[in-house]
C-alpha positions as a Python dict, from the first residue, in 0.01 Angstrom:
ca = {
    (1, 'M'): (0, 0, 0),
    (2, 'S'): (22, 40, 379),
    (3, 'N'): (186, 342, 538),
    (4, 'P'): (521, 234, 689),
    (5, 'Y'): (475, 492, 964),
    (6, 'S'): (138, 366, 1086),
    (7, 'D'): (284, 174, 1381),
    (8, 'F'): (473, 480, 1503),
    (9, 'K'): (153, 686, 1515),
    (10, 'T'): (28, 470, 1802),
    (11, 'Q'): (318, 596, 2016),
    (12, 'L'): (206, 958, 1978),
    (13, 'Q'): (-35, 979, 2266),
    (14, 'G'): (-71, 1081, 2627),
    (15, 'S'): (143, 1338, 2805),
    (16, 'M'): (425, 1479, 2596),
    (17, 'V'): (646, 1733, 2767),
    (18, 'A'): (792, 2025, 2573),
    (19, 'L'): (1100, 2021, 2791),
    (20, 'V'): (1287, 2337, 2887),
    (21, 'T'): (1655, 2358, 2798),
    (22, 'P'): (1827, 2407, 3137),
    (23, 'M'): (2090, 2679, 3135),
    (24, 'Q'): (2349, 2799, 3379),
    (25, 'A'): (2327, 3157, 3506),
    (26, 'N'): (2560, 3267, 3224),
    (27, 'G'): (2332, 3114, 2960),
    (28, 'D'): (2538, 2804, 2880),
    (29, 'V'): (2336, 2485, 2827),
    (30, 'D'): (2339, 2285, 3151),
    (31, 'Y'): (2371, 1926, 3033),
    (32, 'P'): (2385, 1759, 3377),
    (33, 'R'): (2057, 1927, 3473),
    (34, 'L'): (1908, 1825, 3139),
    (35, 'A'): (1995, 1462, 3212),
    (36, 'E'): (1831, 1488, 3556),
    (37, 'L'): (1514, 1639, 3407),
    (38, 'I'): (1489, 1370, 3141),
    (39, 'D'): (1525, 1089, 3395),
    (40, 'W'): (1272, 1255, 3629),
    (41, 'H'): (1013, 1288, 3356),
    (42, 'I'): (1049, 927, 3248),
    (43, 'D'): (1016, 814, 3611),
    (44, 'Q'): (704, 1029, 3649),
    (45, 'G'): (526, 858, 3358),
    (46, 'T'): (574, 1104, 3072),
    (47, 'D'): (489, 933, 2743),
    (48, 'C'): (709, 1136, 2505),
    (49, 'L'): (963, 1416, 2541),
    (50, 'V'): (1010, 1708, 2305),
    (51, 'A'): (1364, 1840, 2268),
    (52, 'V'): (1435, 2198, 2161),
    (53, 'G'): (1080, 2305, 2092),
    (54, 'T'): (951, 2654, 2167),
    (55, 'T'): (970, 2582, 2541),
    (56, 'G'): (1324, 2456, 2488),
    (57, 'E'): (1426, 2798, 2355),
    (58, 'S'): (1495, 2675, 2005),
    (59, 'A'): (1496, 3036, 1883),
    (60, 'T'): (1794, 3131, 2102),
    (61, 'L'): (2018, 2829, 2044),
    (62, 'S'): (2280, 2832, 1771),
    (63, 'M'): (2250, 2574, 1493),
    (64, 'Q'): (2531, 2372, 1650),
    (65, 'E'): (2381, 2390, 1997),
    (66, 'H'): (2043, 2288, 1856),
    (67, 'S'): (2192, 1971, 1710),
    (68, 'D'): (2411, 1906, 2015),
    (69, 'V'): (2113, 1922, 2253),
    (70, 'I'): (1912, 1680, 2037),
    (71, 'H'): (2203, 1434, 2024),
    (72, 'Y'): (2251, 1454, 2401),
    (73, 'F'): (1877, 1423, 2460),
    (74, 'V'): (1843, 1106, 2251),
    (75, 'K'): (2145, 948, 2415),
    (76, 'Q'): (2012, 1019, 2764),
    (77, 'V'): (1661, 889, 2688),
    (78, 'N'): (1821, 576, 2543),
    (79, 'G'): (1505, 439, 2385),
    (80, 'R'): (1295, 446, 2701),
    (81, 'I'): (1027, 670, 2545),
    (82, 'P'): (998, 844, 2207),
    (83, 'V'): (1191, 1166, 2149),
    (84, 'I'): (1036, 1436, 1931),
    (85, 'A'): (1294, 1689, 1811),
    (86, 'G'): (1203, 2046, 1729),
    (87, 'T'): (1353, 2112, 1386),
    (88, 'G'): (1135, 2385, 1238),
    (89, 'A'): (1260, 2706, 1080),
    (90, 'N'): (1137, 2978, 847),
    (91, 'N'): (1414, 2884, 606),
    (92, 'T'): (1331, 2555, 437),
    (93, 'Q'): (1695, 2455, 389),
    (94, 'E'): (1763, 2521, 757),
    (95, 'A'): (1464, 2306, 853),
    (96, 'I'): (1596, 2028, 630),
    (97, 'H'): (1941, 2057, 790),
    (98, 'L'): (1804, 2043, 1146),
    (99, 'T'): (1572, 1754, 1059),
    (100, 'T'): (1861, 1565, 900),
    (101, 'E'): (2060, 1619, 1220),
    (102, 'A'): (1768, 1495, 1430),
    (103, 'K'): (1745, 1178, 1224),
    (104, 'A'): (2119, 1122, 1253),
    (105, 'A'): (2090, 1164, 1630),
    (106, 'G'): (1825, 894, 1646),
    (107, 'A'): (1522, 1109, 1726),
    (108, 'D'): (1192, 933, 1668),
    (109, 'C'): (1003, 1226, 1513),
    (110, 'A'): (1063, 1584, 1400),
    (111, 'L'): (837, 1870, 1512),
    (112, 'L'): (824, 2145, 1251),
    (113, 'V'): (675, 2480, 1347),
    (114, 'A'): (507, 2674, 1068),
    (115, 'P'): (758, 2910, 903),
    (116, 'Y'): (738, 3232, 1102),
    (117, 'Y'): (789, 3600, 1016),
    (118, 'N'): (806, 3574, 637),
    (119, 'K'): (430, 3494, 618),
    (120, 'P'): (419, 3228, 343),
    (121, 'T'): (99, 3156, 153),
    (122, 'Q'): (-85, 2827, 201),
    (123, 'E'): (88, 2696, -113),
    (124, 'G'): (421, 2804, 34),
    (125, 'L'): (343, 2620, 357),
    (126, 'Y'): (250, 2307, 165),
    (127, 'Q'): (567, 2316, -45),
    (128, 'H'): (783, 2385, 264),
    (129, 'Y'): (654, 2084, 455),
    (130, 'K'): (656, 1865, 144),
    (131, 'A'): (1021, 1956, 77),
    (132, 'V'): (1129, 1865, 431),
    (133, 'A'): (930, 1541, 427),
    (134, 'E'): (1082, 1436, 96),
    (135, 'A'): (1435, 1533, 201),
    (136, 'V'): (1438, 1347, 535),
    (137, 'D'): (1285, 1001, 567),
    (138, 'M'): (1159, 1011, 925),
    (139, 'P'): (822, 1073, 1097),
    (140, 'Q'): (733, 1442, 1099),
    (141, 'M'): (478, 1649, 1289),
    (142, 'L'): (323, 1976, 1179),
    (143, 'Y'): (310, 2249, 1445),
    (144, 'N'): (48, 2520, 1408),
    (145, 'V'): (86, 2805, 1656),
    (146, 'P'): (-38, 3122, 1485),
    (147, 'G'): (-7, 3326, 1805),
    (148, 'R'): (372, 3300, 1767),
    (149, 'T'): (429, 3258, 1395),
    (150, 'V'): (168, 3499, 1251),
    (151, 'V'): (79, 3231, 998),
    (152, 'D'): (-198, 2974, 1022),
    (153, 'I'): (-184, 2633, 854),
    (154, 'A'): (-533, 2606, 703),
    (155, 'Q'): (-727, 2283, 737),
    (156, 'A'): (-723, 2231, 359),
    (157, 'T'): (-342, 2251, 368),
    (158, 'V'): (-323, 2000, 653),
    (159, 'E'): (-547, 1765, 456),
    (160, 'R'): (-314, 1789, 155),
    (161, 'L'): (-9, 1726, 372),
    (162, 'A'): (-177, 1425, 534),
    (163, 'D'): (-131, 1242, 201),
    (164, 'I'): (248, 1241, 259),
    (165, 'D'): (335, 917, 438),
    (166, 'N'): (590, 1049, 686),
    (167, 'I'): (379, 1345, 799),
    (168, 'V'): (219, 1160, 1088),
    (169, 'A'): (72, 1420, 1325),
    (170, 'I'): (-15, 1780, 1394),
    (171, 'K'): (32, 1978, 1713),
    (172, 'D'): (-263, 2216, 1717),
    (173, 'A'): (-171, 2508, 1942),
    (174, 'T'): (-447, 2739, 1824),
    (175, 'G'): (-634, 2694, 2153),
    (176, 'S'): (-954, 2662, 1949),
    (177, 'I'): (-1162, 2355, 2029),
    (178, 'E'): (-1367, 2411, 1716),
    (179, 'R'): (-1056, 2414, 1497),
    (180, 'G'): (-931, 2099, 1663),
    (181, 'K'): (-1265, 1923, 1621),
    (182, 'Q'): (-1272, 2010, 1252),
    (183, 'L'): (-922, 1867, 1206),
    (184, 'I'): (-1013, 1543, 1384),
    (185, 'E'): (-1335, 1502, 1184),
    (186, 'A'): (-1163, 1573, 853),
    (187, 'L'): (-848, 1369, 908),
    (188, 'G'): (-983, 1058, 1077),
    (189, 'D'): (-687, 829, 1137),
    (190, 'R'): (-474, 973, 856),
    (191, 'I'): (-261, 1173, 1100),
    (192, 'V'): (-268, 1206, 1478),
    (193, 'V'): (-412, 1528, 1622),
    (194, 'L'): (-244, 1648, 1942),
    (195, 'S'): (-320, 1954, 2149),
    (196, 'G'): (-54, 2215, 2208),
    (197, 'D'): (-262, 2418, 2451),
    (198, 'D'): (-263, 2304, 2815),
    (199, 'A'): (-586, 2473, 2920),
    (200, 'T'): (-799, 2315, 2645),
    (201, 'A'): (-615, 1987, 2585),
    (202, 'L'): (-843, 1763, 2789),
    (203, 'E'): (-1152, 1906, 2623),
    (204, 'L'): (-1001, 1839, 2282),
    (205, 'M'): (-937, 1479, 2387),
    (206, 'H'): (-1312, 1447, 2442),
    (207, 'H'): (-1338, 1498, 2067),
    (208, 'G'): (-1068, 1250, 1968),
    (209, 'A'): (-730, 1416, 2015),
    (210, 'K'): (-469, 1164, 2134),
    (211, 'G'): (-271, 1374, 2382),
    (212, 'N'): (-105, 1700, 2465),
    (213, 'I'): (237, 1856, 2410),
    (214, 'S'): (259, 2048, 2734),
    (215, 'V'): (438, 2333, 2905),
    (216, 'T'): (281, 2281, 3249),
    (217, 'A'): (388, 1915, 3251),
    (218, 'N'): (744, 2044, 3301),
    (219, 'I'): (657, 2099, 3668),
    (220, 'I'): (380, 1839, 3730),
    (221, 'P'): (461, 1546, 3501),
    (222, 'K'): (286, 1279, 3709),
    (223, 'A'): (-44, 1467, 3731),
    (224, 'M'): (-43, 1548, 3360),
    (225, 'S'): (43, 1189, 3272),
    (226, 'D'): (-247, 1068, 3487),
    (227, 'I'): (-492, 1312, 3326),
    (228, 'F'): (-420, 1204, 2972),
    (229, 'N'): (-389, 836, 3044),
    (230, 'F'): (-728, 836, 3216),
    (231, 'A'): (-867, 1026, 2916),
    (232, 'L'): (-724, 771, 2673),
    (233, 'K'): (-903, 499, 2871),
    (234, 'G'): (-1228, 694, 2846),
    (235, 'D'): (-1238, 781, 3218),
    (236, 'F'): (-1302, 1152, 3177),
    (237, 'D'): (-1454, 1189, 3524),
    (238, 'T'): (-1123, 1105, 3689),
    (239, 'A'): (-927, 1301, 3430),
    (240, 'N'): (-1144, 1609, 3487),
    (241, 'A'): (-1108, 1585, 3864),
    (242, 'I'): (-728, 1595, 3838),
    (243, 'H'): (-743, 1865, 3571),
    (244, 'N'): (-958, 2090, 3789),
    (245, 'D'): (-707, 2060, 4073),
    (246, 'I'): (-412, 2171, 3864),
    (247, 'A'): (-588, 2412, 3621),
    (248, 'P'): (-461, 2728, 3799),
    (249, 'L'): (-106, 2626, 3711),
    (250, 'H'): (-188, 2651, 3339),
    (251, 'T'): (-266, 3019, 3386),
    (252, 'L'): (42, 3081, 3598),
    (253, 'M'): (275, 2923, 3343),
    (254, 'F'): (169, 3189, 3093),
    (255, 'V'): (170, 3509, 3302),
    (256, 'E'): (460, 3607, 3075),
    (257, 'S'): (585, 3454, 2752),
    (258, 'S'): (671, 3086, 2785),
    (259, 'P'): (917, 2950, 2891),
    (260, 'I'): (983, 3241, 3130),
    (261, 'P'): (733, 3136, 3402),
    (262, 'V'): (802, 2762, 3378),
    (263, 'K'): (1177, 2819, 3407),
    (264, 'Y'): (1116, 3033, 3714),
    (265, 'A'): (898, 2758, 3861),
    (266, 'L'): (1156, 2486, 3794),
    (267, 'H'): (1423, 2705, 3952),
    (268, 'R'): (1207, 2751, 4263),
    (269, 'M'): (1162, 2373, 4272),
    (270, 'G'): (1539, 2328, 4268),
    (271, 'K'): (1538, 2156, 3928),
    (272, 'I'): (1735, 2410, 3722),
    (273, 'D'): (1968, 2706, 3760),
    (274, 'K'): (1859, 3066, 3696),
    (275, 'G'): (1946, 3064, 3327),
    (276, 'I'): (1757, 3203, 3027),
    (277, 'R'): (1874, 3371, 2708),
    (278, 'L'): (1807, 3714, 2566),
    (279, 'P'): (1579, 3845, 2435),
    (280, 'L'): (1397, 3647, 2704),
    (281, 'V'): (1459, 3766, 3060),
    (282, 'W'): (1383, 3626, 3404),
    (283, 'L'): (1026, 3645, 3534),
    (284, 'D'): (928, 3997, 3643),
    (285, 'K'): (931, 4030, 4023),
    (286, 'K'): (569, 4144, 4023),
    (287, 'Y'): (469, 3784, 3938),
    (288, 'H'): (692, 3604, 4188),
    (289, 'D'): (447, 3598, 4479),
    (290, 'Q'): (161, 3490, 4252),
    (291, 'V'): (355, 3202, 4098),
    (292, 'D'): (505, 3100, 4434),
    (293, 'A'): (157, 3082, 4587),
    (294, 'G'): (40, 2854, 4307),
    (295, 'L'): (343, 2630, 4348),
    (296, 'R'): (283, 2605, 4723),
    (297, 'T'): (-83, 2521, 4675),
    (298, 'A'): (22, 2243, 4436),
    (299, 'G'): (276, 2115, 4691),
    (300, 'L'): (571, 2186, 4462),
    (301, 'I'): (758, 2417, 4701),
    (302, 'D'): (748, 2475, 5078),
}
């Protein structure tokens, strides 16, 4: 029996932007700015947009805000490109609720971060993802980022989860090329492997990854789109040339915890207001000159 989600997997490729959630200076979600960012990214060639992921400050939005942003996001995109909605939680029932809301909003796929803080076993991880997949009939993507969650989805667990039809992809944000290669070799075309680490994404595409869910693409969507589209065509010489030009920005966007630097950069570019929510704070002044210099070199500010 064929997998009903096979056709959707082909859409999960290229440059996927983990979009910031613009906020006003008082911390309120800035919906007009969000609409402008979405339209800009689509115009710049972004292949998919991620709503309310880690970069979108999912951890500081209320449950209602989380759902509201996803609904607004889907409406603004209006079918022009796929929308991936961050719906992960360390409470399985909460993850099911958020994923149900994302489906109701019309999101194309749910991105589910590994349950953080409570440190589930591999069996617990399997049962968590299986429960969400069975509860909500929509494409779902695993998200492994042990540097944030303090839990690592083992390859054997990913292989078990790949047997579930609507688990269609994994965002591998380990930053380990070897881990990514092992996933690609083991999974074949069962689920799509995507990078979640800007600095190593292109290298992982050499080994068969289909694209990157990016932080840096928030500020240079056209360049990142070009890199991954050239890579998908097998033109790694051109992709590497562009990558080498913009590589310093990857470092700058992580001088402090993301999305602090990328929000500062977007503010300097005039794209968003100076809004971020506690416990995150605005970029430390000691980094301002360094980030500004990188933005000027890239032609993003005067």
